[in-house]
N, CA, C and O atoms as a DFTB+ gen file, in Angstrom:
392 C
 N C O
     1  1     -17.646      -0.853       0.046
     2  2     -17.944      -2.476       0.243
     3  2     -17.626      -2.880       1.434
     4  3     -16.773      -2.329       2.130
     5  1     -18.268      -3.845       1.753
     6  2     -18.034      -4.710       3.191
     7  2     -17.291      -5.863       2.754
     8  3     -17.674      -6.306       1.671
     9  1     -16.298      -6.492       3.321
    10  2     -16.047      -7.851       2.862
    11  2     -15.796      -8.110       4.511
    12  3     -15.229      -7.343       5.289
    13  1     -16.567      -9.806       4.887
    14  2     -16.777     -10.379       6.034
    15  2     -15.423     -11.960       5.280
    16  3     -15.675     -12.623       4.274
    17  1     -14.169     -12.122       6.139
    18  2     -13.677     -13.289       5.490
    19  2     -13.025     -13.812       6.639
    20  3     -12.643     -13.153       7.606
    21  1     -12.919     -15.078       6.468
    22  2     -12.365     -16.236       7.289
    23  2     -11.223     -17.082       6.597
    24  3     -11.470     -17.853       5.670
    25  1      -9.958     -16.884       7.111
    26  2      -9.077     -17.552       6.363
    27  2      -8.114     -18.772       7.509
    28  3      -7.827     -18.368       8.635
    29  1      -7.795     -19.864       7.182
    30  2      -7.054     -20.378       8.095
    31  2      -6.453     -21.607       7.034
    32  3      -7.044     -21.897       5.994
    33  1      -5.278     -22.224       7.444
    34  2      -4.425     -23.397       6.942
    35  2      -5.039     -24.359       7.163
    36  3      -5.878     -24.497       8.053
    37  1      -4.638     -25.265       6.254
    38  2      -5.403     -26.795       6.357
    39  2      -4.076     -27.533       6.649
    40  3      -3.029     -27.100       6.169
    41  1      -4.094     -28.532       7.349
    42  2      -3.071     -29.406       7.813
    43  2      -1.957     -28.802       8.638
    44  3      -0.793     -29.194       8.560
    45  1      -2.222     -28.174       9.149
    46  2      -1.378     -27.385       9.989
    47  2      -1.324     -27.540      11.341
    48  3      -0.660     -26.791      12.058
    49  1      -2.073     -28.596      11.809
    50  2      -2.234     -28.887      13.418
    51  2      -3.383     -28.521      13.992
    52  3      -4.127     -27.984      13.172
    53  1      -3.897     -28.605      15.232
    54  2      -4.762     -28.206      15.883
    55  2      -4.830     -26.991      15.813
    56  3      -5.825     -26.590      15.210
    57  1      -4.267     -26.356      16.134
    58  2      -4.121     -24.863      16.599
    59  2      -3.859     -23.878      15.423
    60  3      -3.070     -24.304      14.579
    61  1      -4.357     -22.690      15.223
    62  2      -4.282     -21.948      13.768
    63  2      -4.107     -20.435      14.402
    64  3      -4.149     -19.454      13.660
    65  1      -3.912     -20.315      15.783
    66  2      -4.056     -18.924      16.185
    67  2      -2.959     -18.311      15.477
    68  3      -3.222     -17.389      14.705
    69  1      -1.701     -18.714      15.640
    70  2      -0.559     -17.567      14.771
    71  2      -0.801     -17.519      13.368
    72  3      -0.344     -16.508      12.835
    73  1      -1.307     -18.210      12.719
    74  2      -1.557     -17.989      11.360
    75  2      -2.716     -17.178      11.168
    76  3      -2.833     -16.445      10.186
    77  1      -3.621     -17.284      12.109
    78  2      -4.798     -16.092      12.093
    79  2      -4.430     -14.677      12.498
    80  3      -4.904     -13.626      12.066
    81  1      -3.439     -14.873      13.464
    82  2      -2.982     -13.424      13.898
    83  2      -2.178     -12.816      12.955
    84  3      -2.131     -11.600      12.772
    85  1      -1.464     -13.756      12.278
    86  2      -0.573     -12.919      10.860
    87  2      -1.559     -12.455       9.889
    88  3      -1.274     -11.464       9.217
    89  1      -2.625     -13.009       9.733
    90  2      -3.825     -12.478       8.817
    91  2      -4.306     -11.168       9.547
    92  3      -4.096     -10.121       8.935
    93  1      -4.815     -11.101      10.561
    94  2      -5.355     -10.284      11.211
    95  2      -4.266      -8.999      11.278
    96  3      -4.736      -7.862      11.235
    97  1      -2.821      -9.185      11.381
    98  2      -2.206      -8.432      11.240
    99  2      -1.888      -7.270       9.912
   100  3      -1.567      -6.085       9.825
   101  1      -2.220      -8.500       8.902
   102  2      -2.265      -7.907       7.493
   103  2      -3.571      -6.911       7.526
   104  3      -3.385      -5.822       6.983
   105  1      -4.515      -7.082       7.939
   106  2      -5.622      -6.438       7.890
   107  2      -5.557      -5.269       8.802
   108  3      -6.101      -4.272       8.326
   109  1      -5.017      -5.109      10.037
   110  2      -4.763      -4.141      10.864
   111  2      -3.703      -3.150      10.252
   112  3      -3.993      -1.956      10.339
   113  1      -2.681      -3.437       9.731
   114  2      -1.538      -2.622       9.158
   115  2      -2.139      -2.227       7.878
   116  3      -1.357      -1.453       7.327
   117  1      -3.283      -2.439       7.102
   118  2      -3.809      -1.692       5.772
   119  2      -4.262      -0.491       5.780
   120  3      -4.333       0.247       4.797
   121  1      -4.705      -0.150       7.276
   122  2      -5.490       1.290       7.557
   123  2      -6.734       1.170       7.243
   124  3      -7.402       2.133       7.623
   125  1      -7.407       0.231       6.606
   126  2      -8.778       0.127       6.344
   127  2      -9.735       0.025       7.910
   128  3      -9.399      -0.421       9.007
   129  1     -10.884       0.574       7.493
   130  2     -11.730       0.121       8.683
   131  2     -11.951      -1.566       9.210
   132  3     -12.162      -2.398       8.327
   133  1     -11.915      -1.844      10.108
   134  2     -11.913      -3.197      10.368
   135  2     -12.444      -3.926      11.459
   136  3     -12.021      -3.369      12.472
   137  1     -13.174      -4.915      11.773
   138  2     -13.240      -5.676      13.112
   139  2     -13.018      -7.040      13.014
   140  3     -13.056      -7.590      11.913
   141  1     -12.809      -7.603      13.953
   142  2     -12.208      -9.118      14.179
   143  2     -13.388      -9.529      15.150
   144  3     -13.782      -8.741      16.010
   145  1     -13.974     -10.870      14.976
   146  2     -14.705     -11.749      16.003
   147  2     -14.030     -12.788      16.034
   148  3     -12.876     -12.984      15.651
   149  1     -14.924     -13.613      16.600
   150  2     -14.568     -14.959      16.670
   151  2     -14.691     -15.705      15.411
   152  3     -13.857     -16.601      15.281
   153  1     -15.401     -15.574      14.602
   154  2     -15.357     -16.076      13.373
   155  2     -14.778     -15.298      12.052
   156  3     -14.219     -15.860      11.111
   157  1     -15.005     -13.997      12.163
   158  2     -14.800     -13.278      10.746
   159  2     -13.911     -12.234      11.160
   160  3     -13.787     -11.915      12.342
   161  1     -13.239     -11.651      10.142
   162  2     -12.721     -10.463       9.967
   163  2     -13.331      -9.645       8.886
   164  3     -13.243      -9.998       7.710
   165  1     -14.059      -8.366       9.319
   166  2     -14.617      -7.851       8.054
   167  2     -14.002      -6.399       8.218
   168  3     -13.769      -5.834       9.287
   169  1     -13.784      -5.902       6.917
   170  2     -12.979      -4.764       6.572
   171  2     -14.071      -3.764       5.260
   172  3     -14.709      -4.292       4.349
   173  1     -14.023      -2.812       5.447
   174  2     -14.369      -1.799       4.765
   175  2     -13.809      -1.012       3.737
   176  3     -13.126      -0.108       4.218
   177  1     -13.841      -1.012       2.372
   178  2     -13.331       0.026       1.372
   179  2     -13.781      -0.253       0.039
   180  3     -14.824      -0.840      -0.251
   181  1     -12.745       0.304      -0.918
   182  2     -12.870      -0.195      -2.337
   183  2     -12.525      -1.458      -2.775
   184  3     -11.805      -2.217      -2.127
   185  1     -13.064      -1.738      -3.968
   186  2     -12.892      -3.321      -4.134
   187  2     -11.796      -3.771      -4.295
   188  3     -11.504      -4.938      -4.036
   189  1     -10.654      -2.527      -4.957
   190  2      -9.455      -3.213      -5.223
   191  2      -8.568      -3.109      -3.707
   192  3      -7.747      -3.968      -3.389
   193  1      -8.829      -2.142      -3.017
   194  2      -8.204      -2.408      -1.594
   195  2      -8.378      -3.251      -0.835
   196  3      -7.496      -3.791      -0.168
   197  1      -9.878      -3.570      -0.808
   198  2     -10.141      -4.501       0.201
   199  2      -9.882      -6.018      -0.426
   200  3      -9.931      -6.878       0.454
   201  1      -9.620      -6.526      -1.744
   202  2      -9.359      -7.323      -2.198
   203  2      -7.690      -7.940      -2.111
   204  3      -7.310      -9.096      -1.923
   205  1      -6.982      -6.815      -2.303
   206  2      -5.741      -6.567      -2.303
   207  2      -5.235      -7.313      -0.513
   208  3      -4.455      -8.244      -0.313
   209  1      -5.871      -6.641       0.343
   210  2      -5.880      -7.189       1.863
   211  2      -6.127      -8.323       1.946
   212  3      -5.269      -9.021       2.485
   213  1      -7.332      -8.954       1.476
   214  2      -7.946     -10.407       1.515
   215  2      -6.644     -11.388       1.078
   216  3      -6.180     -12.389       1.625
   217  1      -6.289     -10.721      -0.052
   218  2      -5.073     -11.844      -1.128
   219  2      -3.822     -11.727      -0.036
   220  3      -3.176     -12.734       0.253
   221  1      -3.506     -10.347       0.589
   222  2      -2.110     -10.692       1.311
   223  2      -2.195     -11.466       2.783
   224  3      -1.350     -12.196       3.300
   225  1      -3.300     -11.123       3.206
   226  2      -3.974     -11.986       4.369
   227  2      -4.045     -13.551       4.099
   228  3      -3.778     -14.331       5.014
   229  1      -4.422     -14.023       2.783
   230  2      -4.437     -15.346       2.652
   231  2      -2.801     -15.618       2.501
   232  3      -2.377     -16.597       3.115
   233  1      -1.916     -14.887       1.788
   234  2      -0.800     -15.481       1.416
   235  2       0.058     -15.413       2.812
   236  3       1.161     -15.960       2.813
   237  1      -0.424     -14.741       4.042
   238  2       0.214     -14.861       5.182
   239  2      -0.038     -16.025       5.878
   240  3       0.806     -16.676       6.493
   241  1      -1.323     -16.301       5.764
   242  2      -1.858     -17.745       6.212
   243  2      -0.904     -18.996       5.725
   244  3      -0.303     -19.834       6.396
   245  1      -0.996     -18.799       4.266
   246  2      -0.242     -19.599       3.483
   247  2       1.098     -20.273       3.873
   248  3       1.498     -21.433       3.770
   249  1       1.678     -19.076       4.383
   250  2       3.034     -19.600       5.046
   251  2       3.125     -20.301       6.055
   252  3       4.200     -20.272       6.653
   253  1       2.089     -21.109       6.541
   254  2       1.928     -21.986       7.702
   255  2       1.465     -23.182       6.950
   256  3       1.198     -24.115       7.707
   257  1       1.301     -23.418       5.771
   258  2       1.184     -24.615       5.433
   259  2       0.880     -24.744       3.812
   260  3       0.990     -23.790       3.043
   261  1       0.522     -25.937       3.457
   262  2       0.235     -26.145       1.791
   263  2      -0.599     -25.726       1.164
   264  3      -0.504     -25.274       0.023
   265  1      -1.800     -25.844       2.006
   266  2      -3.558     -25.414       1.783
   267  2      -3.833     -24.409       2.787
   268  3      -3.363     -24.313       3.921
   269  1      -4.794     -23.565       2.097
   270  2      -5.360     -22.356       2.614
   271  2      -6.983     -22.740       2.408
   272  3      -7.413     -23.213       1.356
   273  1      -7.878     -22.434       3.679
   274  2      -9.147     -22.259       3.568
   275  2      -9.955     -20.735       3.379
   276  3      -9.934     -19.957       4.333
   277  1     -10.521     -20.430       2.363
   278  2     -10.800     -18.952       2.900
   279  2     -12.347     -18.790       2.138
   280  3     -12.702     -18.934       0.968
   281  1     -13.082     -18.415       3.403
   282  2     -14.585     -18.010       3.254
   283  2     -14.902     -16.541       3.200
   284  3     -14.681     -15.857       4.199
   285  1     -15.340     -16.071       2.246
   286  2     -15.607     -14.532       2.044
   287  2     -17.056     -14.234       1.612
   288  3     -17.626     -14.776       0.665
   289  1     -17.543     -13.361       2.377
   290  2     -18.801     -12.562       2.110
   291  2     -18.651     -11.224       1.888
   292  3     -18.047     -10.404       2.580
   293  1     -19.427     -11.023       0.564
   294  2     -19.587      -9.179       0.315
   295  2     -20.741      -8.492       0.493
   296  3     -21.809      -9.081       0.328
   297  1     -20.709      -7.169       0.849
   298  2     -21.745      -6.288       0.450
   299  2     -21.364      -5.395      -0.264
   300  3     -20.628      -4.515       0.181
   301  1     -21.666      -5.411      -1.199
   302  2     -21.108      -4.288      -2.572
   303  2     -22.374      -3.411      -2.835
   304  3     -23.353      -3.711      -3.518
   305  1     -22.085      -2.026      -1.998
   306  2     -22.980      -1.184      -2.063
   307  2     -22.209       0.422      -2.430
   308  3     -21.899       1.200      -1.529
   309  1     -21.967       0.740      -4.031
   310  2     -21.391       1.699      -4.283
   311  2     -22.101       3.233      -3.829
   312  3     -23.245       3.628      -4.049
   313  1     -21.118       3.831      -3.211
   314  2     -21.420       5.278      -2.496
   315  2     -21.919       5.335      -1.102
   316  3     -22.351       6.351      -0.557
   317  1     -21.814       4.061      -0.529
   318  2     -21.801       3.977       0.647
   319  2     -20.561       3.640       1.370
   320  3     -19.721       2.805       1.034
   321  1     -20.560       4.513       2.562
   322  2     -19.116       4.422       3.293
   323  2     -19.543       4.431       4.882
   324  3     -20.596       4.973       5.220
   325  1     -18.780       3.881       5.722
   326  2     -19.342       4.038       7.100
   327  2     -20.004       2.929       7.755
   328  3     -20.361       2.918       8.933
   329  1     -20.156       1.903       6.823
   330  2     -21.355       1.037       7.164
   331  2     -20.744      -0.166       8.114
   332  3     -21.516      -1.002       8.583
   333  1     -19.602      -0.212       8.329
   334  2     -19.137      -1.362       9.256
   335  2     -19.680      -0.953      10.524
   336  3     -20.089      -1.881      11.222
   337  1     -19.799       0.390      11.064
   338  2     -20.351       0.382      12.146
   339  2     -22.079       0.739      12.011
   340  3     -22.981       0.204      12.655
   341  1     -22.174       1.560      11.210
   342  2     -23.588       1.952      10.713
   343  2     -24.884       0.840      10.871
   344  3     -25.924       0.997      11.511
   345  1     -24.493      -0.218      10.140
   346  2     -25.207      -1.326       9.880
   347  2     -25.600      -1.696      11.614
   348  3     -26.757      -1.669      12.032
   349  1     -24.679      -1.953      12.275
   350  2     -24.959      -2.366      13.517
   351  2     -25.743      -1.318      14.618
   352  3     -26.613      -1.649      15.424
   353  1     -25.109       0.198      14.384
   354  2     -26.083       0.819      14.822
   355  2     -27.518       1.071      14.424
   356  3     -28.297       1.698      15.141
   357  1     -27.877       0.485      13.087
   358  2     -29.255       0.476      12.999
   359  2     -30.091      -0.409      13.526
   360  3     -31.263      -0.232      13.859
   361  1     -29.260      -1.641      13.605
   362  2     -29.899      -2.766      14.082
   363  2     -30.300      -2.534      15.876
   364  3     -31.289      -2.895      16.513
   365  1     -29.294      -1.925      16.219
   366  2     -29.540      -1.581      17.924
   367  2     -30.620      -0.536      17.814
   368  3     -31.650      -0.860      18.405
   369  1     -30.655       0.753      17.147
   370  2     -31.579       1.207      17.196
   371  2     -32.841       0.936      17.078
   372  3     -33.632       1.665      17.676
   373  1     -33.363      -0.222      16.247
   374  2     -34.508      -0.928      16.158
   375  2     -34.590      -1.788      17.099
   376  3     -35.753      -1.963      17.463
   377  1     -33.768      -2.439      17.679
   378  2     -33.753      -3.296      19.216
   379  2     -34.281      -2.351      20.412
   380  3     -35.049      -2.697      21.310
   381  1     -33.712      -1.107      20.229
   382  2     -34.181      -0.171      21.431
   383  2     -35.626       0.360      21.467
   384  3     -36.288       0.576      22.483
   385  1     -36.055       0.559      20.008
   386  2     -37.439       0.667      20.219
   387  2     -38.288      -0.260      20.324
   388  3     -39.475       0.059      20.259
   389  1     -37.986      -1.427      20.482
   390  2     -38.880      -2.511      20.595
   391  2     -39.226      -3.224      19.605
   392  3     -40.011      -4.159      19.762
């Protein structure tokens, strides 16, 4: 499964960079395939392992304030792996074909 999520502390001031960095650190240390962009971090794995990483990343952000906002989107497709890159490659191929 692929999970794209965004997690941020609420009421922690204008900058949330350090809190987000703490969450991304949890994701990267998990060893699961992942990608971070300006809005979301996406990771790939089995349900339990992915949700554990999201939980731990949310807890890391929670240390920066009393309230946390979590946005999560999942693509649940049993039996498929490598989709973190393959989905993008299929779109790029379609663009190249015109």
